[in-house]
C-alpha positions as CSV (number, residue, x, y, z in Angstrom):
1,M,62.2,77.5,58.9
2,S,61.7,81.3,59.8
3,R,59.1,80.7,62.1
4,H,61.1,78.3,64.0
5,T,64.0,80.8,64.4
6,G,61.6,83.5,65.4
7,E,60.2,81.2,68.1
8,T,63.8,80.5,69.0
9,A,64.8,83.9,69.4
10,E,61.9,84.9,71.5
11,A,62.6,82.0,73.7
12,E,66.2,83.2,74.4
13,A,65.5,86.8,74.5
14,P,64.0,86.8,78.0
15,S,67.1,84.9,79.3
16,A,69.5,87.8,78.0
17,G,67.8,90.5,80.4
18,P,68.7,89.1,83.7
19,A,72.2,88.3,82.5
20,A,72.4,91.9,81.5
21,G,71.4,93.1,84.7
22,G,74.1,91.0,86.4
23,G,76.6,92.3,84.5
24,V,75.6,96.1,85.0
25,R,75.4,95.1,88.9
26,R,78.6,93.7,89.0
27,L,80.3,96.8,87.2
28,L,78.6,99.0,89.7
29,G,79.7,97.1,92.6
30,R,83.4,97.2,91.0
31,L,83.1,100.7,90.5
32,G,82.1,101.3,94.0
33,G,84.8,99.0,95.8
34,P,87.4,101.0,97.9
35,A,90.1,100.2,95.2
36,V,88.4,102.2,92.7
37,R,87.1,105.2,95.1
38,T,90.7,105.6,96.2
39,R,91.8,105.5,92.5
40,L,89.5,108.1,91.7
41,G,90.3,110.3,94.7
42,T,93.9,110.2,93.7
43,L,93.1,111.2,89.9
44,A,91.0,113.9,91.4
45,G,93.7,115.1,93.6
46,V,96.3,115.0,90.7
47,V,93.6,117.3,88.4
48,I,93.1,119.9,90.9
49,L,96.8,120.3,91.4
50,A,97.3,120.2,87.7
51,V,94.9,123.2,87.4
52,L,96.2,125.1,90.2
53,F,99.8,124.5,88.3
54,W,98.2,126.1,85.0
55,R,96.5,128.9,86.5
56,L,99.1,130.1,88.9
57,G,102.3,128.4,88.0
58,T,105.0,126.7,90.0
59,G,106.1,130.0,91.6
60,A,103.7,129.6,94.4
61,F,104.8,125.9,95.2
62,V,108.7,126.9,94.9
63,D,108.1,129.9,97.0
64,G,106.4,128.1,99.4
65,V,109.5,125.5,100.0
66,R,112.0,128.3,99.7
67,R,110.8,130.1,102.7
68,I,111.0,127.1,105.3
69,D,113.8,127.1,107.6
70,A,115.3,125.1,110.3
71,P,113.4,127.1,113.5
72,T,109.8,127.0,111.7
73,L,110.4,122.8,111.1
74,A,111.1,122.5,114.7
75,V,108.0,124.7,116.0
76,A,106.0,122.4,113.4
77,L,107.5,119.0,114.8
78,G,106.3,120.5,118.3
79,I,102.9,121.6,117.3
80,G,102.7,117.8,115.8
81,L,103.7,116.0,118.9
82,V,101.0,117.9,120.7
83,T,98.3,117.3,118.3
84,T,99.7,113.3,117.7
85,V,99.5,112.6,121.4
86,F,96.3,114.0,122.0
87,S,94.9,112.4,119.0
88,A,96.2,108.9,120.6
89,W,94.7,109.7,124.1
90,R,91.3,110.2,122.1
91,W,91.8,107.0,120.2
92,A,92.6,104.8,123.6
93,L,89.6,106.6,125.2
94,V,87.5,105.7,122.2
95,A,88.9,101.9,122.4
96,R,88.4,101.9,126.1
97,G,84.7,102.7,125.7
98,I,83.9,100.0,123.4
99,G,85.6,97.3,125.5
100,I,89.1,96.9,124.1
101,R,92.6,97.4,125.5
102,L,95.0,100.1,123.9
103,P,98.2,100.9,125.8
104,F,99.0,104.9,125.3
105,G,102.5,104.2,124.3
106,A,101.5,101.9,121.5
107,A,98.7,104.1,120.6
108,V,100.9,107.0,120.4
109,A,103.1,105.0,118.1
110,D,100.9,103.6,115.9
111,Y,99.3,107.0,115.3
112,Y,102.7,108.5,114.1
113,R,103.0,105.7,111.9
114,A,99.4,106.4,110.7
115,L,100.0,109.8,110.0
116,F,103.3,109.2,108.0
117,L,101.4,106.5,105.7
118,N,98.5,109.0,105.2
119,A,101.2,111.7,103.9
120,A,103.3,109.4,101.9
121,L,100.4,107.2,100.5
122,P,97.9,108.0,97.8
123,G,94.1,108.4,99.1
124,G,95.5,109.8,102.8
125,V,93.3,107.1,104.4
126,L,95.4,104.2,104.0
127,G,97.5,104.7,107.2
128,D,94.4,104.8,109.3
129,V,93.1,101.7,107.8
130,H,96.7,100.0,108.9
131,R,96.3,101.1,112.4
132,A,92.7,100.1,112.6
133,V,93.4,96.2,110.8
134,R,96.7,96.3,113.3
135,H,95.1,96.9,116.4
136,G,91.9,94.9,116.0
137,R,94.2,91.7,115.5
138,D,96.5,92.6,118.3
139,A,93.4,92.9,120.6
140,G,91.7,89.5,119.3
141,D,88.6,91.8,117.7
142,L,89.1,93.1,114.3
143,G,85.5,94.4,114.0
144,R,86.0,96.5,117.2
145,G,89.7,97.8,116.0
146,V,88.1,99.0,112.9
147,R,85.0,100.6,114.7
148,A,87.3,102.3,117.4
149,V,89.5,104.3,114.7
150,V,86.2,104.9,112.5
151,L,84.5,106.4,116.0
152,E,87.8,108.3,117.1
153,R,88.0,109.7,113.1
154,T,84.2,110.8,113.9
155,A,85.1,112.8,117.1
156,G,87.5,114.8,115.1
157,Q,85.4,115.7,112.4
158,L,82.4,116.6,114.5
159,A,84.5,119.1,116.5
160,L,85.8,120.5,113.1
161,F,82.5,121.0,111.8
162,A,81.1,122.3,114.8
163,A,84.0,124.9,115.1
164,G,83.7,125.6,111.6
165,G,80.1,126.3,111.5
166,V,80.5,128.5,114.4
167,V,83.3,130.7,113.4
168,L,82.0,130.7,109.5
169,L,78.8,131.8,110.9
170,A,80.2,134.5,113.3
171,M,83.4,136.2,111.9
172,P,83.8,137.4,108.4
173,S,84.8,135.1,105.7
174,P,84.1,134.4,102.0
175,V,81.4,132.0,102.6
176,R,79.5,133.8,105.5
177,D,76.8,135.0,103.8
178,Q,76.1,131.9,101.8
179,I,76.3,129.8,105.2
180,R,74.1,132.7,106.8
181,Q,71.4,131.8,104.0
182,A,72.0,127.9,104.5
183,A,72.0,127.9,108.0
184,P,68.3,128.1,108.6
185,P,67.1,125.5,106.3
186,A,69.9,123.1,107.6
187,A,68.8,123.9,110.9
188,L,65.3,123.1,110.1
189,G,66.3,119.8,108.5
190,V,68.3,118.6,111.5
191,V,65.3,119.3,113.9
192,G,63.1,117.6,111.5
193,A,65.4,114.4,111.8
194,C,65.6,114.6,115.4
195,A,61.9,114.5,115.5
196,V,61.4,111.7,113.1
197,V,64.0,109.7,115.1
198,L,62.0,110.4,118.2
199,A,58.9,109.4,117.0
200,L,60.3,106.2,115.8
201,R,61.8,105.4,119.1
202,M,58.3,106.1,120.8
203,N,56.3,104.2,118.3
204,R,59.2,101.5,118.0
205,A,58.4,97.8,117.2
206,P,59.1,94.9,119.6
207,S,63.2,94.6,119.8
208,G,63.2,91.1,118.0
209,R,62.3,93.1,115.0
210,K,64.9,95.6,115.2
211,P,68.3,94.7,113.7
212,R,70.7,93.6,116.4
213,E,73.8,95.2,114.5
214,V,72.4,98.4,114.1
215,R,71.5,98.6,118.0
216,G,75.0,97.5,118.9
217,M,76.5,100.1,116.7
218,F,74.6,102.9,118.1
219,G,75.3,101.7,121.8
220,E,79.0,101.4,121.0
221,A,79.3,104.8,119.6
222,R,77.0,106.2,122.6
223,Q,79.4,104.8,125.0
224,A,82.5,105.5,123.4
225,L,81.8,109.3,122.8
226,F,79.1,110.6,124.7
227,S,79.4,108.4,128.4
228,R,80.7,109.9,131.4
229,S,83.7,108.2,131.6
230,T,84.9,108.9,127.8
231,A,83.1,112.3,127.0
232,P,85.0,115.0,128.8
233,G,88.4,113.4,127.5
234,V,87.0,113.1,124.0
235,L,85.9,116.5,123.8
236,V,89.2,118.1,125.3
237,S,91.3,116.1,122.9
238,S,89.5,117.1,120.0
239,V,89.5,120.8,120.9
240,V,93.3,120.7,121.5
241,V,93.9,118.9,118.2
242,L,91.8,121.1,116.3
243,A,93.7,124.0,118.0
244,G,96.7,122.8,117.0
245,Y,96.4,122.2,113.3
246,V,94.7,126.1,113.2
247,A,98.0,127.0,115.0
248,M,100.0,125.1,112.2
249,F,98.1,127.0,109.4
250,V,98.6,130.4,111.2
251,L,102.3,129.6,111.1
252,A,102.4,128.5,107.7
253,A,101.0,131.9,106.8
254,D,103.3,133.8,108.9
255,V,106.0,132.3,106.9
256,A,104.4,132.4,103.7
257,G,104.2,136.4,104.3
258,A,100.4,136.7,104.2
259,G,100.3,139.6,106.4
260,A,96.8,138.8,107.8
261,S,95.9,138.6,111.5
262,V,94.8,135.6,113.3
263,A,91.1,136.8,113.2
264,E,91.6,137.2,109.4
265,L,93.1,133.6,109.1
266,L,90.9,131.6,111.5
267,P,88.0,131.1,109.3
268,L,90.3,130.6,106.1
269,A,92.3,128.1,108.3
270,L,88.7,126.1,108.8
271,L,87.7,126.3,105.2
272,A,91.2,124.5,104.3
273,L,90.9,121.9,107.0
274,L,87.3,121.2,106.0
275,A,88.4,120.9,102.6
276,M,91.4,118.6,103.5
277,S,88.5,116.0,105.1
278,L,87.2,115.3,101.4
279,P,88.7,112.1,100.1
280,L,90.2,113.6,96.9
281,N,93.9,114.1,97.4
282,V,97.4,112.8,96.9
283,G,98.8,112.2,100.3
284,G,96.3,115.0,101.6
285,W,97.4,117.4,98.9
286,G,94.7,118.9,96.2
287,P,91.4,119.8,97.9
288,R,93.2,122.0,100.5
289,E,95.5,124.1,98.1
290,G,92.7,124.7,95.8
291,V,90.4,125.8,98.6
292,A,93.0,127.8,100.2
293,A,93.8,129.7,96.7
294,W,90.2,130.5,96.2
295,A,89.6,131.5,100.0
296,F,92.7,134.1,99.9
297,G,91.9,135.3,96.7
298,A,88.1,136.0,97.9
299,A,89.4,137.5,101.0
300,G,91.5,140.3,98.9
301,L,94.9,138.4,100.1
302,G,95.8,136.9,96.8
303,A,95.3,133.4,95.0
304,G,98.9,132.7,94.9
305,R,99.6,133.8,98.6
306,G,97.0,131.2,99.5
307,L,98.8,128.4,97.4
308,T,101.7,129.3,99.0
309,V,100.1,129.0,102.6
310,A,98.8,125.8,101.5
311,V,102.1,124.3,100.2
312,V,103.9,125.5,103.4
313,Y,101.0,123.9,105.4
314,G,101.6,120.8,103.6
315,V,105.3,120.7,104.3
316,F,105.0,121.2,107.6
317,S,102.4,118.3,108.4
318,L,104.6,116.0,106.5
319,A,107.7,116.7,108.6
320,A,105.3,116.5,111.5
321,S,104.4,113.0,110.8
322,L,108.4,112.0,110.1
323,P,108.5,110.3,113.4
324,G,106.1,107.8,112.0
325,A,109.0,106.6,109.6
326,V,111.1,106.1,112.5
327,V,108.4,104.0,114.1
328,L,107.8,102.0,110.9
329,V,111.6,101.3,110.6
330,A,111.7,100.2,114.2
331,R,108.8,97.8,114.2
332,W,110.5,96.1,110.6
333,Y,113.7,96.0,112.4
334,A,112.3,94.4,115.7
335,A,110.1,91.6,113.4
336,T,113.0,90.8,111.3
337,R,115.3,90.4,114.6
338,D,112.7,88.0,116.2
339,R,112.6,86.0,113.0
340,R,116.0,85.4,112.8
341,T,116.1,84.7,116.6
342,A,113.4,82.2,116.1
343,D,115.2,80.5,113.1
344,P,119.0,81.3,113.6
345,A,120.4,79.2,110.4
346,G,117.5,81.0,108.2
347,P,115.8,79.4,105.2
348,V,117.6,77.8,102.4
349,P,117.1,79.6,99.0
350,A,115.3,77.9,96.6
351,S,118.1,79.0,94.1
352,W,120.8,76.2,95.8
353,G,118.6,73.5,94.1
354,F,118.4,71.3,97.3
355,R,116.6,71.1,100.2
356,P,117.8,70.1,103.8
357,P,116.9,66.6,105.0
358,A,114.1,66.0,106.9
359,P,114.7,65.1,110.7
360,R,114.2,61.0,111.1
361,A,112.1,60.0,113.8
362,P,114.4,58.4,116.7
363,A,114.5,54.6,116.7
364,P,112.0,52.9,119.0
365,V,113.5,51.8,122.2
366,V,112.6,48.0,123.4
367,R,112.9,47.9,127.1
368,I,113.5,44.6,128.8
369,P,111.7,43.6,131.9
370,A,114.0,43.2,134.9
371,Q,112.6,39.9,135.4
372,L,113.6,38.4,132.1
373,S,117.2,40.1,132.5
374,E,117.7,38.7,136.0
375,V,116.9,34.9,135.3
376,R,119.6,32.8,137.0
377,S,118.0,29.4,136.9
378,E,120.5,26.3,136.3
379,K,118.3,25.2,133.7
380,Y,119.0,27.9,131.4
381,A,122.7,27.9,132.2
382,P,125.1,27.1,129.5
383,K,126.7,23.6,129.6
384,E,130.5,22.9,130.2
385,S,130.7,21.0,127.0
386,A,129.6,23.9,124.9
387,R,132.0,26.4,126.7
388,L,134.8,24.2,125.9
389,A,133.5,24.0,122.1
390,R,133.3,27.5,122.1
391,S,136.6,27.9,123.6
392,S,138.1,25.5,120.6
393,L,136.8,27.1,117.6
394,P,139.2,27.3,114.8
395,F,141.8,29.9,115.0
396,S,141.6,30.1,118.6
397,A,144.4,31.3,120.5
398,V,143.5,28.8,123.4
399,P,145.0,25.5,123.3
400,S,143.0,22.4,124.0
401,E,144.2,20.2,126.7
402,G,147.7,21.4,126.9
403,R,148.2,20.0,123.2
404,P,148.7,22.4,120.0
405,M,145.6,22.6,117.5
406,T,145.8,19.9,114.9
407,P,142.9,19.4,112.1
408,E,141.9,16.1,114.0
409,S,141.2,18.7,117.1
410,V,139.0,20.7,115.2
């Protein structure tokens, strides 16, 4: 009996391995999903803000909001208008480069709406996801719509990284020494990666073996960002947008009373903007405030002052995205009006307990040929006796042969 039990256990033991491995793979797949990553990023942003509250108190937040007035909000709205218009232009150029149409006016409205959703919803990217899906469906190609938004955001990030690297290497900043030490290995790594890519292209396999999707992706990126028709516009728009972000940070530092020059604030602004690109925030809040507090403290300007500057910048960014709320409400109202116009009576609520009767099909119409309706043959004409019989029916008011009706005459 024990031997049979041992054999059964040995037979069942190998089957448990693949099941356990499949469970681990499913668990890892769920943890790597976009919803889980968004929640983890939001949680990280909340933790960063909680630590800042604990170490620096709430005075920096309250002081930053208290210093904002109407003229500075108007200036922030103006800067936001410039950056949004040039960002929408860059998006339209990228979309045209990969072969889909995007009108400039619709691009500006959708970009404003995306900025508002990014600032109002956790994660900081849901607005971009919304405009990508919306544009893809409107254009009839969801894949290209999503890739256009990804490439547009990639162009902005490349401009930020390039400008940040140059400024942080050349100008005094809290991380200049570290960046100068890391720059040579990083440059050698980039050169080595380029050499490997070049060698693979020279000794590449036949085109049939190369994945078609990868070739198409790189071809679209090259056409959208580096072609002669799109590269100048993408470069100019990226530079203008980045300059607008830096100008808004300098304005926030002036409102917060940082007392530093533009040359001192430029590397600190780029550090804060680089921190904003991390997906660990709550509507953009979190890493920006933490990096600003650390950078200002390391530069001798005070960590509390850096936190106040970051708070003012966050309020300015939210105010600059408020036209997106107007676009959102206007689009919702237009969609509701179109539905009411299409169905004036509107649907009957289910709580009323009845449904309107379904429309009946019209009765079939029987058409009689004209030849049959025009028969005038004497053969089918009614006899005279039949007419007299019909005229002499009971209760008839017409007398028969001038005599009154009697029972015998019926």
